[in-house]
PDB file of N, CA, C and O in Angstrom:
ATOM      1  N   MET A   1      -7.466 -11.692 -21.062  1.00  0.00           N
ATOM      2  CA  MET A   1      -7.038 -11.068 -19.821  1.00  0.00           C
ATOM      3  C   MET A   1      -7.978 -11.526 -18.714  1.00  0.00           C
ATOM      4  O   MET A   1      -9.196 -11.399 -18.836  1.00  0.00           O
ATOM      5  N   THR A   2      -7.426 -12.048 -17.660  1.00  0.00           N
ATOM      6  CA  THR A   2      -8.252 -12.404 -16.507  1.00  0.00           C
ATOM      7  C   THR A   2      -8.262 -11.227 -15.555  1.00  0.00           C
ATOM      8  O   THR A   2      -7.239 -10.580 -15.329  1.00  0.00           O
ATOM      9  N   THR A   3      -9.414 -10.963 -15.011  1.00  0.00           N
ATOM     10  CA  THR A   3      -9.547  -9.844 -14.092  1.00  0.00           C
ATOM     11  C   THR A   3     -10.100 -10.328 -12.770  1.00  0.00           C
ATOM     12  O   THR A   3     -10.607 -11.443 -12.653  1.00  0.00           O
ATOM     13  N   SER A   4      -9.991  -9.484 -11.803  1.00  0.00           N
ATOM     14  CA  SER A   4     -10.540  -9.764 -10.487  1.00  0.00           C
ATOM     15  C   SER A   4     -12.061  -9.793 -10.563  1.00  0.00           C
ATOM     16  O   SER A   4     -12.655  -9.036 -11.331  1.00  0.00           O
ATOM     17  N   PRO A   5     -12.694 -10.651  -9.783  1.00  0.00           N
ATOM     18  CA  PRO A   5     -14.160 -10.620  -9.745  1.00  0.00           C
ATOM     19  C   PRO A   5     -14.702  -9.300  -9.176  1.00  0.00           C
ATOM     20  O   PRO A   5     -15.904  -9.046  -9.246  1.00  0.00           O
ATOM     21  N   ARG A   6     -13.844  -8.482  -8.628  1.00  0.00           N
ATOM     22  CA  ARG A   6     -14.261  -7.179  -8.110  1.00  0.00           C
ATOM     23  C   ARG A   6     -14.481  -6.165  -9.228  1.00  0.00           C
ATOM     24  O   ARG A   6     -15.122  -5.136  -9.011  1.00  0.00           O
ATOM     25  N   ILE A   7     -13.964  -6.440 -10.408  1.00  0.00           N
ATOM     26  CA  ILE A   7     -14.155  -5.557 -11.555  1.00  0.00           C
ATOM     27  C   ILE A   7     -15.203  -6.204 -12.451  1.00  0.00           C
ATOM     28  O   ILE A   7     -15.010  -7.304 -12.968  1.00  0.00           O
ATOM     29  N   THR A   8     -16.317  -5.495 -12.621  1.00  0.00           N
ATOM     30  CA  THR A   8     -17.419  -6.045 -13.401  1.00  0.00           C
ATOM     31  C   THR A   8     -17.688  -5.176 -14.630  1.00  0.00           C
ATOM     32  O   THR A   8     -17.452  -3.968 -14.631  1.00  0.00           O
ATOM     33  N   ILE A   9     -18.181  -5.825 -15.655  1.00  0.00           N
ATOM     34  CA  ILE A   9     -18.566  -5.113 -16.876  1.00  0.00           C
ATOM     35  C   ILE A   9     -19.978  -5.559 -17.218  1.00  0.00           C
ATOM     36  O   ILE A   9     -20.220  -6.722 -17.540  1.00  0.00           O
ATOM     37  N   ASP A  10     -20.903  -4.610 -17.141  1.00  0.00           N
ATOM     38  CA  ASP A  10     -22.315  -4.888 -17.369  1.00  0.00           C
ATOM     39  C   ASP A  10     -22.865  -3.749 -18.218  1.00  0.00           C
ATOM     40  O   ASP A  10     -22.766  -2.585 -17.830  1.00  0.00           O
ATOM     41  N   THR A  11     -23.437  -4.068 -19.359  1.00  0.00           N
ATOM     42  CA  THR A  11     -23.931  -3.017 -20.249  1.00  0.00           C
ATOM     43  C   THR A  11     -25.025  -2.178 -19.604  1.00  0.00           C
ATOM     44  O   THR A  11     -25.290  -1.067 -20.064  1.00  0.00           O
ATOM     45  N   ALA A  12     -25.663  -2.676 -18.557  1.00  0.00           N
ATOM     46  CA  ALA A  12     -26.722  -1.932 -17.883  1.00  0.00           C
ATOM     47  C   ALA A  12     -26.184  -0.990 -16.799  1.00  0.00           C
ATOM     48  O   ALA A  12     -26.942  -0.220 -16.209  1.00  0.00           O
ATOM     49  N   ILE A  13     -24.884  -1.055 -16.544  1.00  0.00           N
ATOM     50  CA  ILE A  13     -24.284  -0.210 -15.506  1.00  0.00           C
ATOM     51  C   ILE A  13     -23.174   0.627 -16.129  1.00  0.00           C
ATOM     52  O   ILE A  13     -22.234   0.088 -16.713  1.00  0.00           O
ATOM     53  N   CYS A  14     -23.288   1.940 -16.001  1.00  0.00           N
ATOM     54  CA  CYS A  14     -22.283   2.891 -16.500  1.00  0.00           C
ATOM     55  C   CYS A  14     -21.923   2.628 -17.959  1.00  0.00           C
ATOM     56  O   CYS A  14     -20.756   2.708 -18.345  1.00  0.00           O
ATOM     57  N   HIS A  15     -22.933   2.315 -18.762  1.00  0.00           N
ATOM     58  CA  HIS A  15     -22.757   2.127 -20.201  1.00  0.00           C
ATOM     59  C   HIS A  15     -21.727   1.052 -20.543  1.00  0.00           C
ATOM     60  O   HIS A  15     -21.077   1.121 -21.586  1.00  0.00           O
ATOM     61  N   GLY A  16     -21.582   0.069 -19.672  1.00  0.00           N
ATOM     62  CA  GLY A  16     -20.668  -1.036 -19.945  1.00  0.00           C
ATOM     63  C   GLY A  16     -19.221  -0.782 -19.587  1.00  0.00           C
ATOM     64  O   GLY A  16     -18.354  -1.602 -19.890  1.00  0.00           O
ATOM     65  N   LYS A  17     -18.943   0.350 -18.942  1.00  0.00           N
ATOM     66  CA  LYS A  17     -17.571   0.614 -18.511  1.00  0.00           C
ATOM     67  C   LYS A  17     -17.221  -0.330 -17.364  1.00  0.00           C
ATOM     68  O   LYS A  17     -18.098  -0.702 -16.584  1.00  0.00           O
ATOM     69  N   PRO A  18     -15.951  -0.723 -17.250  1.00  0.00           N
ATOM     70  CA  PRO A  18     -15.538  -1.547 -16.116  1.00  0.00           C
ATOM     71  C   PRO A  18     -15.787  -0.786 -14.813  1.00  0.00           C
ATOM     72  O   PRO A  18     -15.392   0.372 -14.675  1.00  0.00           O
ATOM     73  N   CYS A  19     -16.446  -1.448 -13.864  1.00  0.00           N
ATOM     74  CA  CYS A  19     -16.798  -0.831 -12.580  1.00  0.00           C
ATOM     75  C   CYS A  19     -16.363  -1.720 -11.422  1.00  0.00           C
ATOM     76  O   CYS A  19     -16.045  -2.897 -11.594  1.00  0.00           O
ATOM     77  N   VAL A  20     -16.360  -1.131 -10.264  1.00  0.00           N
ATOM     78  CA  VAL A  20     -16.046  -1.867  -9.044  1.00  0.00           C
ATOM     79  C   VAL A  20     -17.312  -2.552  -8.541  1.00  0.00           C
ATOM     80  O   VAL A  20     -18.267  -1.887  -8.139  1.00  0.00           O
ATOM     81  N   ARG A  21     -17.313  -3.858  -8.565  1.00  0.00           N
ATOM     82  CA  ARG A  21     -18.385  -4.701  -8.025  1.00  0.00           C
ATOM     83  C   ARG A  21     -19.787  -4.254  -8.426  1.00  0.00           C
ATOM     84  O   ARG A  21     -20.731  -4.453  -7.662  1.00  0.00           O
ATOM     85  N   GLY A  22     -19.945  -3.661  -9.592  1.00  0.00           N
ATOM     86  CA  GLY A  22     -21.260  -3.228 -10.036  1.00  0.00           C
ATOM     87  C   GLY A  22     -21.839  -2.085  -9.220  1.00  0.00           C
ATOM     88  O   GLY A  22     -23.045  -1.841  -9.260  1.00  0.00           O
ATOM     89  N   LEU A  23     -20.987  -1.382  -8.480  1.00  0.00           N
ATOM     90  CA  LEU A  23     -21.442  -0.304  -7.595  1.00  0.00           C
ATOM     91  C   LEU A  23     -21.523   1.061  -8.285  1.00  0.00           C
ATOM     92  O   LEU A  23     -21.746   2.074  -7.622  1.00  0.00           O
ATOM     93  N   ARG A  24     -21.348   1.094  -9.586  1.00  0.00           N
ATOM     94  CA  ARG A  24     -21.367   2.346 -10.343  1.00  0.00           C
ATOM     95  C   ARG A  24     -20.181   3.261 -10.016  1.00  0.00           C
ATOM     96  O   ARG A  24     -20.277   4.485 -10.108  1.00  0.00           O
ATOM     97  N   TYR A  25     -19.084   2.650  -9.639  1.00  0.00           N
ATOM     98  CA  TYR A  25     -17.810   3.365  -9.508  1.00  0.00           C
ATOM     99  C   TYR A  25     -16.938   2.878 -10.660  1.00  0.00           C
ATOM    100  O   TYR A  25     -16.312   1.823 -10.553  1.00  0.00           O
ATOM    101  N   PRO A  26     -16.885   3.633 -11.766  1.00  0.00           N
ATOM    102  CA  PRO A  26     -16.050   3.197 -12.888  1.00  0.00           C
ATOM    103  C   PRO A  26     -14.573   3.138 -12.495  1.00  0.00           C
ATOM    104  O   PRO A  26     -14.089   3.946 -11.702  1.00  0.00           O
ATOM    105  N   VAL A  27     -13.886   2.179 -13.060  1.00  0.00           N
ATOM    106  CA  VAL A  27     -12.447   2.045 -12.835  1.00  0.00           C
ATOM    107  C   VAL A  27     -11.756   3.371 -13.133  1.00  0.00           C
ATOM    108  O   VAL A  27     -10.877   3.798 -12.385  1.00  0.00           O
ATOM    109  N   GLU A  28     -12.155   4.026 -14.231  1.00  0.00           N
ATOM    110  CA  GLU A  28     -11.501   5.280 -14.608  1.00  0.00           C
ATOM    111  C   GLU A  28     -11.652   6.349 -13.530  1.00  0.00           C
ATOM    112  O   GLU A  28     -10.738   7.153 -13.344  1.00  0.00           O
ATOM    113  N   SER A  29     -12.769   6.384 -12.817  1.00  0.00           N
ATOM    114  CA  SER A  29     -12.952   7.381 -11.752  1.00  0.00           C
ATOM    115  C   SER A  29     -11.987   7.138 -10.607  1.00  0.00           C
ATOM    116  O   SER A  29     -11.362   8.070 -10.099  1.00  0.00           O
ATOM    117  N   VAL A  30     -11.870   5.884 -10.205  1.00  0.00           N
ATOM    118  CA  VAL A  30     -10.955   5.562  -9.106  1.00  0.00           C
ATOM    119  C   VAL A  30      -9.526   5.911  -9.506  1.00  0.00           C
ATOM    120  O   VAL A  30      -8.772   6.455  -8.699  1.00  0.00           O
ATOM    121  N   LEU A  31      -9.152   5.606 -10.736  1.00  0.00           N
ATOM    122  CA  LEU A  31      -7.809   5.962 -11.209  1.00  0.00           C
ATOM    123  C   LEU A  31      -7.610   7.469 -11.229  1.00  0.00           C
ATOM    124  O   LEU A  31      -6.536   7.954 -10.874  1.00  0.00           O
ATOM    125  N   GLU A  32      -8.621   8.211 -11.634  1.00  0.00           N
ATOM    126  CA  GLU A  32      -8.517   9.680 -11.641  1.00  0.00           C
ATOM    127  C   GLU A  32      -8.366  10.224 -10.233  1.00  0.00           C
ATOM    128  O   GLU A  32      -7.602  11.163 -10.014  1.00  0.00           O
ATOM    129  N   TRP A  33      -9.083   9.648  -9.274  1.00  0.00           N
ATOM    130  CA  TRP A  33      -8.937  10.096  -7.886  1.00  0.00           C
ATOM    131  C   TRP A  33      -7.500   9.882  -7.407  1.00  0.00           C
ATOM    132  O   TRP A  33      -6.902  10.764  -6.792  1.00  0.00           O
ATOM    133  N   LEU A  34      -6.961   8.707  -7.695  1.00  0.00           N
ATOM    134  CA  LEU A  34      -5.590   8.410  -7.286  1.00  0.00           C
ATOM    135  C   LEU A  34      -4.605   9.321  -8.000  1.00  0.00           C
ATOM    136  O   LEU A  34      -3.679   9.839  -7.375  1.00  0.00           O
ATOM    137  N   ALA A  35      -4.790   9.523  -9.303  1.00  0.00           N
ATOM    138  CA  ALA A  35      -3.900  10.400 -10.072  1.00  0.00           C
ATOM    139  C   ALA A  35      -3.992  11.840  -9.599  1.00  0.00           C
ATOM    140  O   ALA A  35      -3.025  12.596  -9.700  1.00  0.00           O
ATOM    141  N   GLY A  36      -5.150  12.220  -9.084  1.00  0.00           N
ATOM    142  CA  GLY A  36      -5.355  13.578  -8.582  1.00  0.00           C
ATOM    143  C   GLY A  36      -4.790  13.809  -7.190  1.00  0.00           C
ATOM    144  O   GLY A  36      -4.841  14.924  -6.669  1.00  0.00           O
ATOM    145  N   GLY A  37      -4.249  12.751  -6.587  1.00  0.00           N
ATOM    146  CA  GLY A  37      -3.597  12.917  -5.287  1.00  0.00           C
ATOM    147  C   GLY A  37      -4.330  12.329  -4.105  1.00  0.00           C
ATOM    148  O   GLY A  37      -3.823  12.362  -2.984  1.00  0.00           O
ATOM    149  N   MET A  38      -5.515  11.790  -4.333  1.00  0.00           N
ATOM    150  CA  MET A  38      -6.209  11.164  -3.205  1.00  0.00           C
ATOM    151  C   MET A  38      -5.464   9.892  -2.810  1.00  0.00           C
ATOM    152  O   MET A  38      -4.982   9.148  -3.664  1.00  0.00           O
ATOM    153  N   THR A  39      -5.381   9.663  -1.528  1.00  0.00           N
ATOM    154  CA  THR A  39      -4.795   8.415  -1.048  1.00  0.00           C
ATOM    155  C   THR A  39      -5.879   7.358  -0.973  1.00  0.00           C
ATOM    156  O   THR A  39      -7.070   7.657  -1.066  1.00  0.00           O
ATOM    157  N   MET A  40      -5.453   6.137  -0.807  1.00  0.00           N
ATOM    158  CA  MET A  40      -6.419   5.061  -0.651  1.00  0.00           C
ATOM    159  C   MET A  40      -7.310   5.344   0.562  1.00  0.00           C
ATOM    160  O   MET A  40      -8.515   5.094   0.528  1.00  0.00           O
ATOM    161  N   GLU A  41      -6.714   5.860   1.616  1.00  0.00           N
ATOM    162  CA  GLU A  41      -7.471   6.178   2.824  1.00  0.00           C
ATOM    163  C   GLU A  41      -8.493   7.278   2.569  1.00  0.00           C
ATOM    164  O   GLU A  41      -9.609   7.220   3.085  1.00  0.00           O
ATOM    165  N   ASP A  42      -8.120   8.279   1.779  1.00  0.00           N
ATOM    166  CA  ASP A  42      -9.058   9.359   1.412  1.00  0.00           C
ATOM    167  C   ASP A  42     -10.270   8.789   0.682  1.00  0.00           C
ATOM    168  O   ASP A  42     -11.414   9.119   0.994  1.00  0.00           O
ATOM    169  N   ILE A  43      -9.996   7.933  -0.290  1.00  0.00           N
ATOM    170  CA  ILE A  43     -11.082   7.353  -1.081  1.00  0.00           C
ATOM    171  C   ILE A  43     -11.995   6.515  -0.198  1.00  0.00           C
ATOM    172  O   ILE A  43     -13.218   6.618  -0.291  1.00  0.00           O
ATOM    173  N   LEU A  44     -11.412   5.694   0.649  1.00  0.00           N
ATOM    174  CA  LEU A  44     -12.222   4.837   1.520  1.00  0.00           C
ATOM    175  C   LEU A  44     -13.050   5.660   2.506  1.00  0.00           C
ATOM    176  O   LEU A  44     -14.159   5.265   2.866  1.00  0.00           O
ATOM    177  N   ALA A  45     -12.518   6.798   2.940  1.00  0.00           N
ATOM    178  CA  ALA A  45     -13.270   7.666   3.852  1.00  0.00           C
ATOM    179  C   ALA A  45     -14.432   8.346   3.126  1.00  0.00           C
ATOM    180  O   ALA A  45     -15.518   8.496   3.686  1.00  0.00           O
ATOM    181  N   ASP A  46     -14.195   8.757   1.873  1.00  0.00           N
ATOM    182  CA  ASP A  46     -15.235   9.451   1.110  1.00  0.00           C
ATOM    183  C   ASP A  46     -16.289   8.512   0.533  1.00  0.00           C
ATOM    184  O   ASP A  46     -17.432   8.914   0.317  1.00  0.00           O
ATOM    185  N   TYR A  47     -15.909   7.275   0.286  1.00  0.00           N
ATOM    186  CA  TYR A  47     -16.809   6.295  -0.341  1.00  0.00           C
ATOM    187  C   TYR A  47     -16.817   5.016   0.500  1.00  0.00           C
ATOM    188  O   TYR A  47     -16.132   4.050   0.164  1.00  0.00           O
ATOM    189  N   PRO A  48     -17.580   5.007   1.581  1.00  0.00           N
ATOM    190  CA  PRO A  48     -17.523   3.902   2.541  1.00  0.00           C
ATOM    191  C   PRO A  48     -17.963   2.546   1.993  1.00  0.00           C
ATOM    192  O   PRO A  48     -17.679   1.518   2.608  1.00  0.00           O
ATOM    193  N   ASP A  49     -18.647   2.520   0.855  1.00  0.00           N
ATOM    194  CA  ASP A  49     -19.022   1.217   0.303  1.00  0.00           C
ATOM    195  C   ASP A  49     -17.883   0.582  -0.493  1.00  0.00           C
ATOM    196  O   ASP A  49     -17.993  -0.572  -0.905  1.00  0.00           O
ATOM    197  N   LEU A  50     -16.788   1.319  -0.715  1.00  0.00           N
ATOM    198  CA  LEU A  50     -15.602   0.743  -1.345  1.00  0.00           C
ATOM    199  C   LEU A  50     -14.710   0.118  -0.283  1.00  0.00           C
ATOM    200  O   LEU A  50     -14.716   0.529   0.877  1.00  0.00           O
ATOM    201  N   GLU A  51     -13.952  -0.872  -0.699  1.00  0.00           N
ATOM    202  CA  GLU A  51     -13.024  -1.577   0.197  1.00  0.00           C
ATOM    203  C   GLU A  51     -11.616  -1.476  -0.375  1.00  0.00           C
ATOM    204  O   GLU A  51     -11.426  -1.256  -1.571  1.00  0.00           O
ATOM    205  N   ARG A  52     -10.642  -1.642   0.499  1.00  0.00           N
ATOM    206  CA  ARG A  52      -9.235  -1.586   0.084  1.00  0.00           C
ATOM    207  C   ARG A  52      -8.975  -2.525  -1.096  1.00  0.00           C
ATOM    208  O   ARG A  52      -8.275  -2.160  -2.041  1.00  0.00           O
ATOM    209  N   GLU A  53      -9.529  -3.706  -1.041  1.00  0.00           N
ATOM    210  CA  GLU A  53      -9.335  -4.696  -2.103  1.00  0.00           C
ATOM    211  C   GLU A  53      -9.917  -4.224  -3.432  1.00  0.00           C
ATOM    212  O   GLU A  53      -9.431  -4.618  -4.492  1.00  0.00           O
ATOM    213  N   ASP A  54     -10.947  -3.389  -3.387  1.00  0.00           N
ATOM    214  CA  ASP A  54     -11.514  -2.824  -4.615  1.00  0.00           C
ATOM    215  C   ASP A  54     -10.493  -1.923  -5.308  1.00  0.00           C
ATOM    216  O   ASP A  54     -10.313  -1.998  -6.523  1.00  0.00           O
ATOM    217  N   ILE A  55      -9.837  -1.085  -4.539  1.00  0.00           N
ATOM    218  CA  ILE A  55      -8.866  -0.157  -5.107  1.00  0.00           C
ATOM    219  C   ILE A  55      -7.669  -0.925  -5.652  1.00  0.00           C
ATOM    220  O   ILE A  55      -7.142  -0.585  -6.711  1.00  0.00           O
ATOM    221  N   LEU A  56      -7.241  -1.952  -4.939  1.00  0.00           N
ATOM    222  CA  LEU A  56      -6.145  -2.780  -5.437  1.00  0.00           C
ATOM    223  C   LEU A  56      -6.545  -3.485  -6.728  1.00  0.00           C
ATOM    224  O   LEU A  56      -5.720  -3.634  -7.629  1.00  0.00           O
ATOM    225  N   ALA A  57      -7.793  -3.917  -6.829  1.00  0.00           N
ATOM    226  CA  ALA A  57      -8.280  -4.556  -8.048  1.00  0.00           C
ATOM    227  C   ALA A  57      -8.299  -3.564  -9.211  1.00  0.00           C
ATOM    228  O   ALA A  57      -7.996  -3.935 -10.345  1.00  0.00           O
ATOM    229  N   VAL A  58      -8.652  -2.312  -8.939  1.00  0.00           N
ATOM    230  CA  VAL A  58      -8.626  -1.266  -9.969  1.00  0.00           C
ATOM    231  C   VAL A  58      -7.196  -1.077 -10.480  1.00  0.00           C
ATOM    232  O   VAL A  58      -6.975  -1.000 -11.688  1.00  0.00           O
ATOM    233  N   LEU A  59      -6.244  -1.003  -9.583  1.00  0.00           N
ATOM    234  CA  LEU A  59      -4.850  -0.830  -9.983  1.00  0.00           C
ATOM    235  C   LEU A  59      -4.349  -2.030 -10.779  1.00  0.00           C
ATOM    236  O   LEU A  59      -3.622  -1.870 -11.760  1.00  0.00           O
ATOM    237  N   ASP A  60      -4.732  -3.218 -10.363  1.00  0.00           N
ATOM    238  CA  ASP A  60      -4.331  -4.425 -11.079  1.00  0.00           C
ATOM    239  C   ASP A  60      -4.943  -4.442 -12.479  1.00  0.00           C
ATOM    240  O   ASP A  60      -4.271  -4.795 -13.448  1.00  0.00           O
ATOM    241  N   PHE A  61      -6.208  -4.062 -12.584  1.00  0.00           N
ATOM    242  CA  PHE A  61      -6.895  -4.000 -13.874  1.00  0.00           C
ATOM    243  C   PHE A  61      -6.176  -3.027 -14.798  1.00  0.00           C
ATOM    244  O   PHE A  61      -5.929  -3.344 -15.962  1.00  0.00           O
ATOM    245  N   ALA A  62      -5.837  -1.842 -14.287  1.00  0.00           N
ATOM    246  CA  ALA A  62      -5.154  -0.828 -15.098  1.00  0.00           C
ATOM    247  C   ALA A  62      -3.771  -1.314 -15.510  1.00  0.00           C
ATOM    248  O   ALA A  62      -3.343  -1.071 -16.639  1.00  0.00           O
ATOM    249  N   ALA A  63      -3.074  -1.990 -14.620  1.00  0.00           N
ATOM    250  CA  ALA A  63      -1.747  -2.508 -14.951  1.00  0.00           C
ATOM    251  C   ALA A  63      -1.841  -3.531 -16.074  1.00  0.00           C
ATOM    252  O   ALA A  63      -1.009  -3.533 -16.982  1.00  0.00           O
ATOM    253  N   LYS A  64      -2.836  -4.392 -16.020  1.00  0.00           N
ATOM    254  CA  LYS A  64      -2.999  -5.395 -17.077  1.00  0.00           C
ATOM    255  C   LYS A  64      -3.353  -4.744 -18.400  1.00  0.00           C
ATOM    256  O   LYS A  64      -2.907  -5.206 -19.451  1.00  0.00           O
ATOM    257  N   LEU A  65      -4.144  -3.681 -18.374  1.00  0.00           N
ATOM    258  CA  LEU A  65      -4.481  -2.975 -19.613  1.00  0.00           C
ATOM    259  C   LEU A  65      -3.267  -2.298 -20.240  1.00  0.00           C
ATOM    260  O   LEU A  65      -3.214  -2.112 -21.456  1.00  0.00           O
ATOM    261  N   SER A  66      -2.303  -1.935 -19.421  1.00  0.00           N
ATOM    262  CA  SER A  66      -1.148  -1.203 -19.932  1.00  0.00           C
ATOM    263  C   SER A  66      -0.107  -2.127 -20.568  1.00  0.00           C
ATOM    264  O   SER A  66       0.864  -1.643 -21.148  1.00  0.00           O
ATOM    265  N   HIS A  67      -0.287  -3.424 -20.471  1.00  0.00           N
ATOM    266  CA  HIS A  67       0.661  -4.353 -21.082  1.00  0.00           C
ATOM    267  C   HIS A  67       0.502  -4.297 -22.598  1.00  0.00           C
ATOM    268  O   HIS A  67      -0.502  -4.749 -23.148  1.00  0.00           O
ATOM    269  N   THR A  68       1.495  -3.742 -23.250  1.00  0.00           N
ATOM    270  CA  THR A  68       1.477  -3.663 -24.703  1.00  0.00           C
ATOM    271  C   THR A  68       2.820  -4.132 -25.217  1.00  0.00           C
ATOM    272  O   THR A  68       3.826  -4.073 -24.511  1.00  0.00           O
ATOM    273  N   LYS A  69       2.827  -4.590 -26.432  1.00  0.00           N
ATOM    274  CA  LYS A  69       4.087  -5.018 -27.037  1.00  0.00           C
ATOM    275  C   LYS A  69       4.826  -3.823 -27.621  1.00  0.00           C
ATOM    276  O   LYS A  69       6.055  -3.765 -27.610  1.00  0.00           O
ATOM    277  N   ARG A  70       4.045  -2.862 -28.134  1.00  0.00           N
ATOM    278  CA  ARG A  70       4.671  -1.725 -28.783  1.00  0.00           C
ATOM    279  C   ARG A  70       3.649  -0.629 -28.983  1.00  0.00           C
ATOM    280  O   ARG A  70       2.486  -0.904 -29.279  1.00  0.00           O
ATOM    281  N   ILE A  71       4.071   0.603 -28.826  1.00  0.00           N
ATOM    282  CA  ILE A  71       3.204   1.746 -29.091  1.00  0.00           C
ATOM    283  C   ILE A  71       3.869   2.561 -30.188  1.00  0.00           C
ATOM    284  O   ILE A  71       4.986   3.052 -30.022  1.00  0.00           O
ATOM    285  N   ASP A  72       3.176   2.700 -31.306  1.00  0.00           N
ATOM    286  CA  ASP A  72       3.698   3.507 -32.405  1.00  0.00           C
ATOM    287  C   ASP A  72       3.294   4.954 -32.180  1.00  0.00           C
ATOM    288  O   ASP A  72       2.146   5.249 -31.847  1.00  0.00           O
ATOM    289  N   ARG A  73       4.244   5.844 -32.364  1.00  0.00           N
ATOM    290  CA  ARG A  73       3.960   7.270 -32.241  1.00  0.00           C
ATOM    291  C   ARG A  73       3.158   7.710 -33.450  1.00  0.00           C
ATOM    292  O   ARG A  73       3.431   7.299 -34.578  1.00  0.00           O
ATOM    293  N   LEU A  74       2.167   8.549 -33.200  1.00  0.00           N
ATOM    294  CA  LEU A  74       1.389   9.097 -34.298  1.00  0.00           C
ATOM    295  C   LEU A  74       2.163  10.203 -34.982  1.00  0.00           C
ATOM    296  O   LEU A  74       2.851  10.984 -34.325  1.00  0.00           O
ATOM    297  N   ALA A  75       2.057  10.274 -36.278  1.00  0.00           N
ATOM    298  CA  ALA A  75       2.730  11.344 -37.024  1.00  0.00           C
ATOM    299  C   ALA A  75       2.094  12.667 -36.695  1.00  0.00           C
ATOM    300  O   ALA A  75       0.872  12.764 -36.590  1.00  0.00           O
ATOM    301  N   ALA A  76       2.911  13.688 -36.531  1.00  0.00           N
ATOM    302  CA  ALA A  76       2.408  15.020 -36.187  1.00  0.00           C
ATOM    303  C   ALA A  76       1.897  15.742 -37.389  1.00  0.00           C
ATOM    304  O   ALA A  76       1.437  16.878 -37.277  1.00  0.00           O
TER     305      ALA A  76
END
C-alpha cells in the first residue's frame, strides 16, 4: 500500500501508530474527530498546526485500509 508522505509511521512517535507528519496526531484521532461530527474547519481551527491536506491524507489512508476482498462474520 502506498501512502501519502503526510502519514508517517515511527516507532518513537505514538508507539508506532500512523500519524500526521510526525506531529503526534494519530490517524485514528483525526478519524474519531470526523466521526464525532467535527468538520474539517473545526479541526483546523482547534489544531492550527494541521493542514487541510493532512486531513485529506488521513481519509485517503483510511480508505486504502478498508479495501478488503472479503470479511467473514464471526460466529456468535
